[in-house]
C-alpha positions, -999 to +999 in steps of 0.1 A: +753+102-483+739+134-465+750+171-480+756+192-447+760+232-448+782+247-421+760+278-413+797+292-393+816+292-424+793+284-456+808+253-464+791+220-476+808+185-471+790+151-477+781+126-447+772+092-438+733+089-430+728+090-389+763+111-389+762+130-353+765+166-352+799+161-327+814+142-360+801+168-384+818+196-357+851+173-358+850+175-397+844+216-402+863+225-370+899+239-381+875+265-404+849+268-377+864+306-357+846+305-327+869+320-295+851+295-272+843+259-272+812+247-289+785+235-267+754+226-294+743+237-325+711+246-345+699+225-375+676+239-399+672+267-371+663+243-341+684+241-314+699+201-312+725+188-286+757+173-302+751+140-299+720+145-325+716+123-352+715+134-390+694+118-415+686+143-438+702+171-458+701+197-434+722+234-424+740+234-390+754+263-373+775+255-343+775+277-311+795+283-281+781+295-249+777+332-258+744+327-282+713+322-262+703+288-270+739+275-264+741+292-228+707+272-222+722+240-230+756+245-211+727+259-180+706+231-184+738+208-182+751+226-150+720+222-133+719+181-136+757+183-127+743+199-096+715+178-087+737+145-090+761+156-069+736+163-042+718+132-046+753+110-045+763+129-012+728+131+002+705+103-008+667+115-010+675+155-008+655+177-028+667+205-048+647+233-060+664+251-094+641+284-086+651+314-100+679+336-118+696+358-093+731+377-089+737+365-124+735+326-113+704+304-105+691+307-068+685+270-056+662+258-029+685+228-011+666+205+013+691+180+027+690+150+044+714+145+066+723+118+090+709+130+125+727+103+145+760+117+129+751+153+143+748+165+104+728+197+101+692+201+085+699+233+070+728+241+043+763+245+057+794+256+044+806+219+044+781+205+027+786+229-001+824+221-001+813+181-003+792+194-036+814+213-052+844+184-048+820+157-060+805+179-090+842+184-097+847+145-097+824+142-123+835+164-143+868+151-144+854+115-151+841+135-183+806+113-171+782+113-206+748+125-204+724+099-219+692+110-238+663+082-238+632+087-259+603+070-247+567+071-245+553+095-222+538+065-202+568+050-196+585+083-191+557+088-163+566+055-151+602+063-148+594+092-129+565+077-106+589+050-091+616+076-081+590+104-066+593+125-090+558+142-085+565+175-098+578+155-135+548+129-135+521+164-134+540+182-162+540+150-179+509+137-173+489+170-187+515+179-215+498+156-240+528+143-255+530+111-271+565+107-265+593+123-240+629+127-237+643+118-203+685+119-194+707+103-172+741+106-157+755+079-142+726+062-124+706+096-120+678+102-139+661+136-149+639+155-172+651+188-191+628+204-218+660+211-243+693+193-252+724+189-229+760+191-237+775+155-249+792+149-217+800+164-179+836+172-193+823+203-216+818+220-180+847+237-168+834+267-160+812+276-128+810+276-093+784+268-063+782+291-029+757+290+000+733+318-003+707+328+021+687+291+032+702+276-002+727+274-026+736+301-057+747+285-087+774+304-108+773+301-144+796+315-176+791+352-183+771+357-214+798+376-230+830+356-223+819+323-208+855+309-198+850+329-167+823+328-140+800+357-145+806+383-116+783+381-089+758+410-083+745+415-050+704+413-053+690+413-019+657+431-024+650+411-061+653+379-033+631+390-014+603+400-040+613+360-054+606+350-018+574+370-013+559+354-047+567+316-038+550+321-003+520+328-021+524+302-047+530+275-017+500+288-001+480+283-036+496+247-038+512+259-073+550+253-078+555+243-113+533+236-144+522+205-136+499+219-108+486+248-130+475+222-156+457+203-128+439+230-114+430+241-146+414+207-155+395+208-121+378+245-133+396+265-112+412+290-134+384+316-126+395+317-095+434+315-098+429+344-117+407+360-093+433+359-064+464+364-089+448+401-090+436+406-061+471+396-046+485+423-074+458+451-060+465+444-024+502+452-034+496+487-052+473+496-024+500+492+001+519+510-025+498+538-022+492+541+012+531+540+020+537+569-003+507+590+008+524+585+043+551+600+033+540+626+014+521+639+048+548+637+071+564+671+083+599+668+071+610+656+036+576+649+023+577+625-011+570+647-037+582+625-066+573+589-074+600+573-100+590+541-114+614+514-138+612+482-151+626+463-183+606+458-211+569+444-209+570+443-174+538+464-175+545+497-162+521+520-180+492+499-164+509+495-131+512+538-133+476+542-140+464+513-113+486+534-089+476+570-097+438+556-091+450+541-052+466+573-048+435+593-055+417+570-035+442+583-006+434+621-013+462+629-035+464+642-067+491+619-091+503+639-121+523+617-150+555+632-161+572+613-194+609+613-198+598+608-231+592+644-235+627+654-227+641+630-257+669+653-276+659+658-311+660+626-334+689+641-352+708+644-322+701+607-306+729+584-302+735+554-327+741+518-325+773+504-340+750+490-367+737+530-376+701+523-357+693+546-336+699+539-301+666+553-280+671+535-248+708+552-243+708+575-213+722+605-241+688+601-257+672+621-227+680+657-221+685+648-185+697+679-177+669+700-187+646+677-171+663+677-135+658+714-138+623+714-145+620+690-119+643+709-091+619+740-100+586+721-097+601+706-060+601+744-050+569+752-062+577+771-095+552+771-124+570+754-155+566+751-191+573+717-201+578+704-235+559+679-257+577+657-282+566+652-316+573+619-326+559+625-361+590+653-367+613+641-338+617+670-327+608+687-287+582+714-289+570+740-265+533+741-271+519+764-239+519+734-215+527+745-182+529+725-147+528+734-110+520+712-082+494+720-056+494+710-020+481+677-030+501+670-060+527+643-064+546+635-097+546+603-110+577+599-135+578+563-154+607+553-181+636+529-183+657+555-166+635+566-138+660+553-113+691+562-133+706+591-105+719+610-134+681+625-141+673+638-103+707+637-082+700+674-072+669+663-058+670+648-022+663+613-020+640+621+005+617+633-015+614+605-041+600+571-040+613+548-063+597+519-074+611+488-097+587+465-112+593+433-133+576+399-144+594+377-121+579+342-130+581+322-097+561+290-116+586+265-129+581+236-152+592+215-126+618+211-099+646+212-121+634+231-151+630+270-141+612+295-162+634+323-177+621+358-164+627+374-199+607+347-215+574+361-196+581+393-211+595+386-246+559+368-251+545+394-236+562+419-259+558+398-288+516+395-284+516+434-278+535+441-308+513+416-332+481+431-317+491+469-320+505+462-360+539+474-350+558+443-358+555+409-367+570+381-340+603+380-363+610+414-359+600+414-325+625+383-316+652+402-341+653+433-320+651+413-286+687+410-277+691+447-281+665+454-254+683+432-230+717+445-238+698+483-231+685+468-199+716+453-187+732+487-194+705+511-182+676+492-160+694+467-140+724+485-121+697+507-106+670+481-100+681+477-061+680+511-054+642+511-055+619+513-021+597+487-035+595+459-057+566+451-076+560+415-094+537+418-125+535+380-134+503+364-129+504+325-120+482+314-147+495+343-171+516+314-194+482+294-200+465+329-209+495+340-233+498+307-249+459+314-265+472+346-280+511+335-287+505+304-310+493+317-339+514+344-337+545+323-332+534+296-363+538+328-384+573+332-382+591+311-414+614+281-408+641+295-428+650+328-406+676+332-379+641+340-356+628+306-359+646+292-335+634+313-306+599+310-321+603+272-323+615+270-287+586+295-269+563+277-288+574+241-274+579+257-240+541+275-239+526+238-251+536+225-216+508+253-201+469+241-207+450+269-226+429+290-208+407+321-224+410+358-215+377+360-208+379+369-175+407+386-170+397+422-153+397+454-182+422+468-154+446+438-151+484+444-162+476+415-187+457+433-210+481+460-216+493+430-238+465+410-249+443+439-256+409+449-239+422+472-212+398+498-197+426+518-196+439+545-223+470+545-238+488+574-251+515+555-274 
């Protein structure tokens, strides 16, 4: 008999060897106080599906769709449900689950209609309704998801027979001896994490037509009994579309493509082209600012830059400043950090920690007053924040805009209207930057944008000696909550969006992240996320950062930048 401790309630019970997590949950269910249905579990801090069987003493924690890994299990299963419905209705059609959008997931769908019956080659409302009906039929049938563990050679044969070149390339370059694949009815697919036991678990979802594809709508993170409220993101969609366009030109759609290119010796070329595309975009932004700066009416004098954590804001600002200088302008950095309230006046989180991301952390009334006076041509004495004493100080630093000066203000609140509401929009140029990953593992396994930024942050924090990977991961949820509250609501107000992700980035990050993530102890809650990230980056062949230029945004995280960073 096994001794299984349920971390949800601290109770230990005996079970026979080979018992499934689903059976264990049924035994503990009356003592587990979860407000939403259980969809997965962590076994010794590693995410597992409910069909997983136990053969040794283990700690088990059951999860609903609010928890990160539980939410991923649910969404992953929804993706398979959607894929099966499209295959049942439109055999031979192509579905590409590309990226998160509008609090759902954008899917590029290529139907194969019967043209003799006058069916469209494009996605129509009728097609979407048919897909939804079929998905609901599968849910009502409670069709089981079945996992098969096979040698990687066997899995490659299965996918080769079905024409899944994306999955074949991924598995061929994965270096794994065994691989799992899943079936739903007679439909086969690959997913790099567990699924729910059966389609009956998937009660909350929706599908609608979006642009030239589909939008898969998923449960709300905090209230998974309802579909997440849709948020309009047309500019974000265009930024993804632009990146995907260049991926197609470079023949890089997924991890297998990247790995094959690396194996053929093209890593250096991929780095050079990615960097060139980013520099080209920065030049275009600088030239647009210069054009608006020199117009007769309402010339731009204030550039506002924001983006979520580890998007590369600081390096982007420095590279933009270089290009503005090349245009004949004189950029002056203006930091919101210097307008922090004294630390004793900083808002606090429910747990008592300082909430440094709260808008009330910034004395935005004073900041706006100073900006307004600078726009009028006045000389202003600006404060400097002493991070040691936690106080704002005046040390005689004065600013006055010259005839060729443009102010650059970077910070998480830069696009928040509270900071600049008294300044005319016409004299502001707003930039949003993020690392929007367009490369997927395969056609149905997208890479979460947040994973890219989390890996960057883990590496940077460790290299600076600020935090261990365990500490960075433990803080990550608070970071995401702050972004949802203070950054993302304003991103669509930007004049331009900049994507700081590189096609070959994960291959480079792997060489730094592997050792750092492997230091996370198995007996801590953060191990689950460290284990998932390690498993994920192993899909990419490692590439040295030797050929990453010293001015690259990547250097902000892996080290070796030629730029100087104040903090």
